[in-house]
DRENBA-109780 format. One record per residue (C-alpha): x, y, z. Coordinates in nm, 2 decimals, decimal comma. Layout:
// residues N
+--------+--------+--------+
!      X !      Y !      Z !
+--------+--------+--------+
!      X !      Y !      Z !
...
+--------+--------+--------+
END
This chain:
// residues 484
+--------+--------+--------+
!      X !      Y !      Z !
+--------+--------+--------+
!   2,02 !  -4,13 !  -0,19 !
!   2,22 !  -3,94 !  -0,45 !
!   2,07 !  -3,61 !  -0,34 !
!   2,13 !  -3,33 !  -0,09 !
!   1,93 !  -3,10 !   0,15 !
!   2,10 !  -2,77 !   0,06 !
!   2,08 !  -2,43 !   0,23 !
!   2,29 !  -2,12 !   0,22 !
!   2,47 !  -1,92 !   0,49 !
!   2,56 !  -1,56 !   0,42 !
!   2,87 !  -1,41 !   0,58 !
!   3,00 !  -1,05 !   0,58 !
!   3,37 !  -1,03 !   0,67 !
!   3,34 !  -1,38 !   0,82 !
!   3,04 !  -1,29 !   1,04 !
!   2,72 !  -1,49 !   0,98 !
!   2,44 !  -1,25 !   0,90 !
!   2,17 !  -1,47 !   0,74 !
!   2,06 !  -1,82 !   0,66 !
!   1,82 !  -1,95 !   0,39 !
!   1,57 !  -2,22 !   0,44 !
!   1,67 !  -2,58 !   0,36 !
!   1,54 !  -2,72 !   0,03 !
!   1,49 !  -3,09 !   0,09 !
!   1,61 !  -3,37 !  -0,15 !
!   1,73 !  -3,15 !  -0,43 !
!   2,05 !  -3,10 !  -0,64 !
!   1,88 !  -2,80 !  -0,81 !
!   1,74 !  -2,60 !  -0,52 !
!   1,54 !  -2,28 !  -0,57 !
!   1,54 !  -2,05 !  -0,27 !
!   1,40 !  -1,72 !  -0,41 !
!   1,48 !  -1,55 !  -0,08 !
!   1,56 !  -1,18 !  -0,07 !
!   1,78 !  -1,06 !   0,21 !
!   1,84 !  -0,70 !   0,29 !
!   2,15 !  -0,62 !   0,50 !
!   2,26 !  -0,29 !   0,65 !
!   2,64 !  -0,30 !   0,61 !
!   2,92 !  -0,09 !   0,75 !
!   3,08 !   0,12 !   0,47 !
!   3,42 !  -0,04 !   0,53 !
!   3,31 !  -0,40 !   0,48 !
!   3,55 !  -0,61 !   0,27 !
!   3,37 !  -0,92 !   0,14 !
!   3,04 !  -1,10 !   0,11 !
!   3,06 !  -1,48 !   0,11 !
!   2,78 !  -1,73 !   0,05 !
!   2,84 !  -2,09 !   0,17 !
!   2,62 !  -2,37 !   0,03 !
!   2,58 !  -2,65 !   0,28 !
!   2,40 !  -2,99 !   0,30 !
!   2,19 !  -3,03 !   0,61 !
!   2,24 !  -3,36 !   0,79 !
!   2,02 !  -3,50 !   1,05 !
!   2,31 !  -3,68 !   1,22 !
!   2,65 !  -3,52 !   1,26 !
!   2,78 !  -3,20 !   1,12 !
!   2,64 !  -3,04 !   0,80 !
!   2,86 !  -3,09 !   0,49 !
!   3,00 !  -2,78 !   0,32 !
!   2,94 !  -2,81 !  -0,06 !
!   3,12 !  -2,49 !  -0,17 !
!   3,12 !  -2,11 !  -0,15 !
!   3,10 !  -1,79 !  -0,36 !
!   3,30 !  -1,50 !  -0,23 !
!   3,26 !  -1,14 !  -0,36 !
!   3,48 !  -0,85 !  -0,26 !
!   3,35 !  -0,50 !  -0,18 !
!   3,53 !  -0,38 !  -0,50 !
!   3,37 !  -0,65 !  -0,72 !
!   3,02 !  -0,56 !  -0,60 !
!   3,08 !  -0,18 !  -0,62 !
!   3,21 !  -0,21 !  -0,97 !
!   2,86 !  -0,31 !  -1,10 !
!   2,62 !  -0,03 !  -1,00 !
!   2,32 !  -0,22 !  -1,16 !
!   2,41 !  -0,52 !  -0,95 !
!   2,55 !  -0,87 !  -1,01 !
!   2,29 !  -1,11 !  -1,15 !
!   2,44 !  -1,43 !  -1,29 !
!   2,55 !  -1,79 !  -1,22 !
!   2,88 !  -1,81 !  -1,02 !
!   3,07 !  -2,14 !  -0,99 !
!   3,11 !  -2,27 !  -0,63 !
!   3,47 !  -2,28 !  -0,50 !
!   3,59 !  -2,55 !  -0,26 !
!   3,61 !  -2,47 !   0,11 !
!   3,92 !  -2,56 !   0,30 !
!   3,85 !  -2,55 !   0,67 !
!   4,22 !  -2,49 !   0,74 !
!   4,21 !  -2,16 !   0,54 !
!   3,89 !  -2,02 !   0,68 !
!   3,96 !  -1,74 !   0,92 !
!   3,76 !  -1,58 !   1,21 !
!   3,81 !  -1,34 !   1,49 !
!   3,93 !  -0,98 !   1,54 !
!   4,24 !  -0,79 !   1,64 !
!   4,28 !  -0,49 !   1,86 !
!   4,52 !  -0,23 !   1,71 !
!   4,65 !   0,12 !   1,77 !
!   4,82 !   0,28 !   1,48 !
!   5,02 !   0,61 !   1,49 !
!   5,11 !   0,76 !   1,15 !
!   5,34 !   1,07 !   1,17 !
!   5,24 !   1,35 !   0,93 !
!   5,60 !   1,45 !   0,87 !
!   5,95 !   1,43 !   1,03 !
!   6,27 !   1,24 !   0,97 !
!   6,30 !   0,96 !   1,03 !
!   5,93 !   0,90 !   0,97 !
!   5,83 !   0,61 !   1,20 !
!   5,50 !   0,42 !   1,19 !
!   5,41 !   0,28 !   1,53 !
!   5,18 !  -0,03 !   1,53 !
!   5,06 !  -0,13 !   1,87 !
!   4,93 !  -0,49 !   1,87 !
!   4,72 !  -0,51 !   2,18 !
!   4,52 !  -0,84 !   2,16 !
!   4,31 !  -1,06 !   1,95 !
!   3,99 !  -1,26 !   2,02 !
!   3,80 !  -1,56 !   1,88 !
!   4,08 !  -1,68 !   1,66 !
!   4,03 !  -2,01 !   1,46 !
!   4,17 !  -2,32 !   1,63 !
!   4,45 !  -2,47 !   1,43 !
!   4,60 !  -2,72 !   1,68 !
!   4,45 !  -3,07 !   1,76 !
!   4,39 !  -2,94 !   2,11 !
!   4,13 !  -2,69 !   1,98 !
!   4,36 !  -2,40 !   2,04 !
!   4,64 !  -2,21 !   1,87 !
!   4,98 !  -2,05 !   1,93 !
!   4,93 !  -1,71 !   1,78 !
!   5,18 !  -1,44 !   1,69 !
!   5,15 !  -1,11 !   1,50 !
!   5,34 !  -1,00 !   1,19 !
!   5,35 !  -0,65 !   1,06 !
!   5,48 !  -0,56 !   0,71 !
!   5,51 !  -0,22 !   0,53 !
!   5,74 !  -0,08 !   0,26 !
!   5,96 !  -0,39 !   0,26 !
!   6,00 !  -0,41 !   0,64 !
!   5,86 !  -0,69 !   0,85 !
!   5,85 !  -0,74 !   1,23 !
!   5,69 !  -1,00 !   1,45 !
!   5,55 !  -1,02 !   1,81 !
!   5,62 !  -1,29 !   2,06 !
!   5,43 !  -1,62 !   2,04 !
!   5,15 !  -1,67 !   2,30 !
!   5,10 !  -2,04 !   2,36 !
!   4,77 !  -2,24 !   2,37 !
!   4,51 !  -1,96 !   2,33 !
!   4,26 !  -1,82 !   2,09 !
!   4,25 !  -1,49 !   2,28 !
!   4,62 !  -1,37 !   2,29 !
!   4,73 !  -1,06 !   2,46 !
!   5,05 !  -0,92 !   2,32 !
!   5,06 !  -0,56 !   2,42 !
!   5,36 !  -0,50 !   2,19 !
!   5,46 !  -0,19 !   1,99 !
!   5,63 !  -0,26 !   1,65 !
!   5,80 !   0,04 !   1,48 !
!   5,85 !   0,06 !   1,10 !
!   6,05 !   0,33 !   0,93 !
!   5,86 !   0,48 !   0,63 !
!   6,02 !   0,62 !   0,32 !
!   6,05 !   0,99 !   0,26 !
!   5,80 !   1,17 !   0,03 !
!   5,45 !   1,07 !  -0,07 !
!   5,34 !   0,73 !   0,06 !
!   5,14 !   0,66 !  -0,26 !
!   4,98 !   0,32 !  -0,25 !
!   5,19 !   0,19 !   0,05 !
!   5,00 !  -0,07 !   0,24 !
!   5,04 !  -0,17 !   0,61 !
!   4,96 !  -0,54 !   0,65 !
!   4,90 !  -0,69 !   1,00 !
!   4,88 !  -1,07 !   0,99 !
!   4,81 !  -1,33 !   1,27 !
!   4,97 !  -1,67 !   1,24 !
!   4,97 !  -1,99 !   1,45 !
!   5,32 !  -2,10 !   1,53 !
!   5,40 !  -2,47 !   1,47 !
!   5,72 !  -2,64 !   1,60 !
!   5,71 !  -2,88 !   1,31 !
!   5,60 !  -2,78 !   0,95 !
!   5,47 !  -2,45 !   0,82 !
!   5,29 !  -2,20 !   1,04 !
!   4,91 !  -2,17 !   0,99 !
!   4,75 !  -1,85 !   0,87 !
!   4,49 !  -1,71 !   1,11 !
!   4,39 !  -1,39 !   0,93 !
!   4,50 !  -1,04 !   0,82 !
!   4,40 !  -0,67 !   0,81 !
!   4,53 !  -0,42 !   0,55 !
!   4,55 !  -0,04 !   0,57 !
!   4,63 !   0,19 !   0,28 !
!   4,86 !   0,45 !   0,45 !
!   4,73 !   0,74 !   0,25 !
!   4,37 !   0,67 !   0,38 !
!   4,49 !   0,67 !   0,75 !
!   4,45 !   1,01 !   0,91 !
!   4,78 !   1,15 !   1,07 !
!   4,76 !   1,08 !   1,44 !
!   4,62 !   0,78 !   1,61 !
!   4,38 !   0,52 !   1,48 !
!   4,26 !   0,26 !   1,74 !
!   3,99 !  -0,01 !   1,73 !
!   3,89 !  -0,37 !   1,68 !
!   3,93 !  -0,49 !   1,32 !
!   3,79 !  -0,81 !   1,16 !
!   4,05 !  -1,06 !   1,04 !
!   4,02 !  -1,14 !   0,67 !
!   4,15 !  -1,43 !   0,45 !
!   4,41 !  -1,39 !   0,18 !
!   4,27 !  -1,31 !  -0,16 !
!   4,14 !  -1,63 !  -0,31 !
!   4,40 !  -1,81 !  -0,53 !
!   4,17 !  -2,12 !  -0,57 !
!   4,15 !  -2,23 !  -0,93 !
!   3,81 !  -2,23 !  -1,10 !
!   3,67 !  -2,58 !  -1,06 !
!   3,48 !  -2,54 !  -1,39 !
!   3,14 !  -2,59 !  -1,21 !
!   3,23 !  -2,93 !  -1,07 !
!   3,09 !  -2,83 !  -0,74 !
!   2,79 !  -2,67 !  -0,89 !
!   2,69 !  -2,30 !  -0,94 !
!   2,49 !  -2,05 !  -0,74 !
!   2,26 !  -1,80 !  -0,91 !
!   2,30 !  -1,47 !  -0,72 !
!   2,15 !  -1,12 !  -0,76 !
!   2,36 !  -0,89 !  -0,54 !
!   2,31 !  -0,51 !  -0,54 !
!   2,49 !  -0,26 !  -0,32 !
!   2,32 !   0,07 !  -0,25 !
!   2,52 !   0,33 !  -0,06 !
!   2,28 !   0,60 !   0,07 !
!   2,34 !   0,92 !   0,26 !
!   2,04 !   1,00 !   0,47 !
!   1,99 !   1,37 !   0,55 !
!   1,78 !   1,52 !   0,83 !
!   1,41 !   1,50 !   0,77 !
!   1,35 !   1,86 !   0,67 !
!   1,57 !   1,82 !   0,36 !
!   1,31 !   1,59 !   0,21 !
!   1,01 !   1,82 !   0,26 !
!   1,03 !   1,98 !  -0,10 !
!   1,03 !   1,63 !  -0,25 !
!   0,74 !   1,51 !  -0,03 !
!   0,55 !   1,82 !  -0,12 !
!   0,61 !   1,77 !  -0,49 !
!   0,49 !   1,40 !  -0,47 !
!   0,19 !   1,47 !  -0,26 !
!   0,07 !   1,78 !  -0,44 !
!  -0,15 !   1,60 !  -0,69 !
!  -0,32 !   1,42 !  -0,40 !
!  -0,37 !   1,72 !  -0,18 !
!  -0,45 !   1,96 !  -0,47 !
!  -0,63 !   1,74 !  -0,73 !
!  -0,74 !   2,04 !  -0,94 !
!  -0,41 !   2,06 !  -1,14 !
!  -0,37 !   1,88 !  -1,47 !
!  -0,26 !   1,52 !  -1,40 !
!  -0,02 !   1,49 !  -1,70 !
!   0,24 !   1,72 !  -1,56 !
!   0,25 !   1,59 !  -1,20 !
!   0,56 !   1,43 !  -1,05 !
!   0,36 !   1,10 !  -1,01 !
!   0,26 !   1,10 !  -1,37 !
!   0,62 !   1,17 !  -1,48 !
!   0,75 !   0,89 !  -1,25 !
!   0,52 !   0,64 !  -1,42 !
!   0,65 !   0,74 !  -1,76 !
!   1,02 !   0,73 !  -1,68 !
!   1,04 !   0,41 !  -1,47 !
!   1,10 !   0,08 !  -1,66 !
!   0,95 !  -0,25 !  -1,56 !
!   1,25 !  -0,37 !  -1,36 !
!   1,27 !  -0,05 !  -1,15 !
!   0,90 !  -0,01 !  -1,10 !
!   0,89 !  -0,23 !  -0,80 !
!   1,15 !  -0,02 !  -0,62 !
!   0,97 !   0,30 !  -0,70 !
!   0,64 !   0,16 !  -0,59 !
!   0,79 !   0,04 !  -0,26 !
!   0,94 !   0,38 !  -0,18 !
!   0,62 !   0,56 !  -0,28 !
!   0,40 !   0,35 !  -0,05 !
!   0,65 !   0,41 !   0,24 !
!   0,64 !   0,78 !   0,18 !
!   0,26 !   0,81 !   0,15 !
!   0,20 !   0,57 !   0,45 !
!   0,42 !   0,80 !   0,66 !
!   0,21 !   1,10 !   0,54 !
!  -0,12 !   0,92 !   0,61 !
!  -0,20 !   0,94 !   0,24 !
!  -0,15 !   0,58 !   0,12 !
!  -0,51 !   0,52 !   0,03 !
!  -0,55 !   0,85 !  -0,17 !
!  -0,23 !   0,76 !  -0,35 !
!  -0,37 !   0,42 !  -0,46 !
!  -0,70 !   0,59 !  -0,56 !
!  -0,50 !   0,84 !  -0,77 !
!  -0,28 !   0,57 !  -0,95 !
!  -0,57 !   0,33 !  -1,01 !
!  -0,80 !   0,61 !  -1,14 !
!  -0,53 !   0,71 !  -1,40 !
!  -0,48 !   0,35 !  -1,50 !
!  -0,85 !   0,31 !  -1,55 !
!  -0,85 !   0,61 !  -1,77 !
!  -0,59 !   0,45 !  -2,00 !
!  -0,77 !   0,11 !  -2,01 !
!  -1,03 !   0,05 !  -2,28 !
!  -1,06 !  -0,33 !  -2,24 !
!  -1,18 !  -0,43 !  -1,89 !
!  -1,04 !  -0,78 !  -1,94 !
!  -0,68 !  -0,64 !  -1,92 !
!  -0,75 !  -0,42 !  -1,62 !
!  -0,45 !  -0,42 !  -1,37 !
!  -0,29 !  -0,72 !  -1,55 !
!   0,03 !  -0,54 !  -1,63 !
!   0,30 !  -0,45 !  -1,38 !
!   0,21 !  -0,09 !  -1,38 !
!   0,29 !   0,16 !  -1,10 !
!  -0,07 !   0,12 !  -0,98 !
!  -0,05 !  -0,26 !  -0,97 !
!   0,29 !  -0,27 !  -0,80 !
!   0,19 !   0,00 !  -0,54 !
!  -0,13 !  -0,19 !  -0,45 !
!   0,07 !  -0,51 !  -0,42 !
!   0,32 !  -0,35 !  -0,19 !
!   0,05 !  -0,17 !   0,01 !
!  -0,12 !  -0,50 !   0,08 !
!   0,20 !  -0,67 !   0,19 !
!   0,29 !  -0,39 !   0,43 !
!  -0,06 !  -0,33 !   0,58 !
!  -0,20 !  -0,68 !   0,55 !
!   0,08 !  -0,92 !   0,65 !
!  -0,05 !  -0,99 !   1,00 !
!  -0,40 !  -1,04 !   0,86 !
!  -0,26 !  -1,28 !   0,60 !
!  -0,09 !  -1,48 !   0,87 !
!  -0,41 !  -1,49 !   1,08 !
!  -0,61 !  -1,62 !   0,79 !
!  -0,38 !  -1,87 !   0,62 !
!  -0,14 !  -2,00 !   0,88 !
!  -0,36 !  -2,27 !   1,04 !
!  -0,44 !  -2,43 !   0,70 !
!  -0,09 !  -2,40 !   0,56 !
!   0,06 !  -2,55 !   0,88 !
!  -0,18 !  -2,84 !   0,85 !
!  -0,08 !  -2,90 !   0,49 !
!   0,29 !  -2,91 !   0,59 !
!   0,22 !  -3,14 !   0,88 !
!  -0,01 !  -3,39 !   0,70 !
!   0,23 !  -3,43 !   0,40 !
!  -0,05 !  -3,59 !   0,19 !
!   0,03 !  -3,71 !  -0,16 !
!  -0,17 !  -3,50 !  -0,41 !
!  -0,14 !  -3,52 !  -0,79 !
!  -0,40 !  -3,47 !  -1,07 !
!  -0,17 !  -3,50 !  -1,37 !
!  -0,13 !  -3,88 !  -1,47 !
!   0,21 !  -3,81 !  -1,63 !
!   0,35 !  -3,69 !  -1,30 !
!   0,20 !  -3,95 !  -1,07 !
!   0,42 !  -4,17 !  -0,86 !
!   0,19 !  -4,48 !  -0,85 !
!   0,40 !  -4,65 !  -0,59 !
!   0,30 !  -4,39 !  -0,34 !
!  -0,07 !  -4,47 !  -0,40 !
!  -0,25 !  -4,75 !  -0,22 !
!  -0,23 !  -5,06 !  -0,44 !
!  -0,60 !  -5,17 !  -0,44 !
!  -0,59 !  -5,28 !  -0,80 !
!  -0,32 !  -5,40 !  -1,04 !
!  -0,48 !  -5,21 !  -1,32 !
!  -0,29 !  -4,89 !  -1,38 !
!  -0,58 !  -4,69 !  -1,51 !
!  -0,79 !  -4,77 !  -1,21 !
!  -0,51 !  -4,68 !  -0,98 !
!  -0,46 !  -4,35 !  -1,16 !
!  -0,83 !  -4,27 !  -1,13 !
!  -0,81 !  -4,36 !  -0,76 !
!  -0,51 !  -4,13 !  -0,70 !
!  -0,69 !  -3,85 !  -0,89 !
!  -1,01 !  -3,90 !  -0,69 !
!  -0,84 !  -3,89 !  -0,35 !
!  -0,62 !  -3,60 !  -0,46 !
!  -0,93 !  -3,40 !  -0,57 !
!  -1,10 !  -3,47 !  -0,24 !
!  -0,79 !  -3,35 !  -0,05 !
!  -0,76 !  -3,04 !  -0,26 !
!  -1,13 !  -2,96 !  -0,22 !
!  -1,10 !  -3,00 !   0,16 !
!  -0,79 !  -2,77 !   0,18 !
!  -0,93 !  -2,52 !  -0,06 !
!  -1,27 !  -2,51 !   0,12 !
!  -1,09 !  -2,44 !   0,45 !
!  -0,89 !  -2,16 !   0,29 !
!  -1,20 !  -2,00 !   0,13 !
!  -1,39 !  -2,03 !   0,45 !
!  -1,11 !  -1,86 !   0,64 !
!  -1,09 !  -1,58 !   0,39 !
!  -1,47 !  -1,52 !   0,36 !
!  -1,50 !  -1,54 !   0,74 !
!  -1,23 !  -1,28 !   0,80 !
!  -1,41 !  -0,98 !   0,65 !
!  -1,42 !  -0,78 !   0,98 !
!  -1,05 !  -0,86 !   1,05 !
!  -0,93 !  -0,73 !   0,72 !
!  -0,73 !  -0,41 !   0,80 !
!  -0,95 !  -0,10 !   0,76 !
!  -0,70 !   0,08 !   0,51 !
!  -0,73 !  -0,23 !   0,28 !
!  -1,11 !  -0,22 !   0,29 !
!  -1,12 !   0,15 !   0,22 !
!  -0,88 !   0,11 !  -0,07 !
!  -1,09 !  -0,16 !  -0,22 !
!  -1,41 !   0,03 !  -0,17 !
!  -1,25 !   0,32 !  -0,36 !
!  -1,13 !   0,09 !  -0,63 !
!  -1,48 !  -0,06 !  -0,68 !
!  -1,64 !   0,28 !  -0,71 !
!  -1,38 !   0,40 !  -0,97 !
!  -1,43 !   0,08 !  -1,17 !
!  -1,81 !   0,13 !  -1,17 !
!  -1,76 !   0,49 !  -1,29 !
!  -1,53 !   0,38 !  -1,57 !
!  -1,74 !   0,08 !  -1,69 !
!  -2,10 !   0,15 !  -1,59 !
!  -2,28 !  -0,07 !  -1,85 !
!  -2,46 !  -0,39 !  -1,73 !
!  -2,24 !  -0,61 !  -1,94 !
!  -1,94 !  -0,50 !  -1,73 !
!  -2,11 !  -0,56 !  -1,40 !
!  -1,86 !  -0,82 !  -1,29 !
!  -1,55 !  -0,61 !  -1,36 !
!  -1,59 !  -0,43 !  -1,02 !
!  -1,54 !  -0,77 !  -0,85 !
!  -1,26 !  -0,90 !  -1,09 !
!  -1,06 !  -0,58 !  -1,03 !
!  -1,06 !  -0,64 !  -0,65 !
!  -1,00 !  -1,02 !  -0,67 !
!  -0,72 !  -0,96 !  -0,91 !
!  -0,53 !  -0,80 !  -0,63 !
!  -0,67 !  -0,98 !  -0,32 !
!  -0,64 !  -1,33 !  -0,46 !
!  -0,38 !  -1,32 !  -0,75 !
!  -0,13 !  -1,09 !  -0,58 !
!  -0,20 !  -1,16 !  -0,21 !
!  -0,35 !  -1,49 !  -0,10 !
!  -0,25 !  -1,71 !  -0,40 !
!   0,13 !  -1,62 !  -0,39 !
!   0,13 !  -1,68 !  -0,01 !
!  -0,02 !  -2,02 !  -0,06 !
!   0,23 !  -2,10 !  -0,33 !
!   0,54 !  -1,99 !  -0,14 !
!   0,46 !  -1,96 !   0,24 !
!   0,83 !  -1,90 !   0,33 !
!   0,84 !  -1,57 !   0,13 !
!   0,55 !  -1,44 !   0,33 !
!   0,68 !  -1,55 !   0,67 !
!   0,41 !  -1,82 !   0,71 !
!   0,68 !  -2,09 !   0,74 !
!   1,05 !  -2,10 !   0,84 !
!   1,14 !  -2,36 !   0,57 !
!   1,05 !  -2,41 !   0,21 !
!   0,81 !  -2,70 !   0,14 !
!   0,94 !  -3,04 !   0,05 !
!   0,87 !  -3,14 !  -0,32 !
!   0,55 !  -3,34 !  -0,22 !
!   0,40 !  -3,05 !  -0,02 !
!   0,52 !  -2,79 !  -0,27 !
!   0,32 !  -2,97 !  -0,54 !
!   0,01 !  -2,96 !  -0,32 !
!   0,06 !  -2,59 !  -0,26 !
!   0,11 !  -2,53 !  -0,64 !
!  -0,22 !  -2,70 !  -0,72 !
!  -0,40 !  -2,51 !  -0,45 !
!  -0,27 !  -2,18 !  -0,57 !
!  -0,38 !  -2,26 !  -0,93 !
+--------+--------+--------+
END
């Protein structure tokens, strides 16, 4: 059809850790998925493969983007740009682990490094039989040794000790390389993976464990975007988490204006936080604040505090909570944490029906695919009107069901959300008491409940866990019109 059904697979050191939804019939897919991974400190690389899902046979690999630990760490603010896809050669993709024991002498002459290659597991098959003939190769400081070849296995057991003599003096940047190869009687041996160790980072004594096999550093030439490009936002955060009591002074500082409201609001930690956080970091700050205050049982008082101070700064009720302020972001995060099960209960039946029925809905004549309508008349204008009429009836039906589900769910709405909105309404009434502003009390709540909670979930159900896959273009258009 000249199109693809692309999805992404995320690998860390060749282990699959995540998969995106499939975007159907698109060469310009948008996923918009945020994946948070807890990684070991010593990970080597992050690779994202783009594949085309096929109903019959194996999925086709379109290309990949690979980022080393060093590349990601070098940009503390994160990587956020288009990256060209590199081709994937199945013969060069590696997998599996190797079990090693390394003994590095602290001193002595001669200074001998003992490398015990015990076994390997889940190696890539390189022979037509679906197996391999693996052997190990150890290199350091210009010396190379090899183990015996173990025939026809992907789980070799060598149990061999290879000894390499190290130079005298400081080791500097000396590297120990342990490689695994598939022996071939004819032609070149096939590479199965490698592990590298900087000798100055190995503690004197014995190091033993299973190590992930990694590929050689990529030498693939840039394809100049011929395979397409992937827009990625990757950010690495390395946190040291201390015992709980270390954070008590910080928690006390943050909660003080809530627990002791008598003090001047301008000098509080929360007020300063709002001043110093920029728009791009405000979401992170709001997320962490909501987590801290939920843990302290003070989330609703926090929201009351933030919204009250935003109300004090707002003179025009028409702009109330329209900016991405700390109050708006905190309320948005609070609803998603506290109200997600409620959201699923309310919207999931209708959203599932929209996905299953796959009705054609379009109101804009310039976007209509008239061939999809029922040809009752040969006059284009009449057919357009007919498609508009049927689309409008479908949208009214879906929207009526959504509104009925929301209105009928009052008593199922989580109590913390109801209390937070009751507080919000009271604060708005106090700030804008005149009769001409009577509706502001309702707009302030609907601005959160509909514009930042129900409508985004209708627009992109996948991002709220309502569906496992993104919508096809036809269904996506229906959802967009409903959200509007």
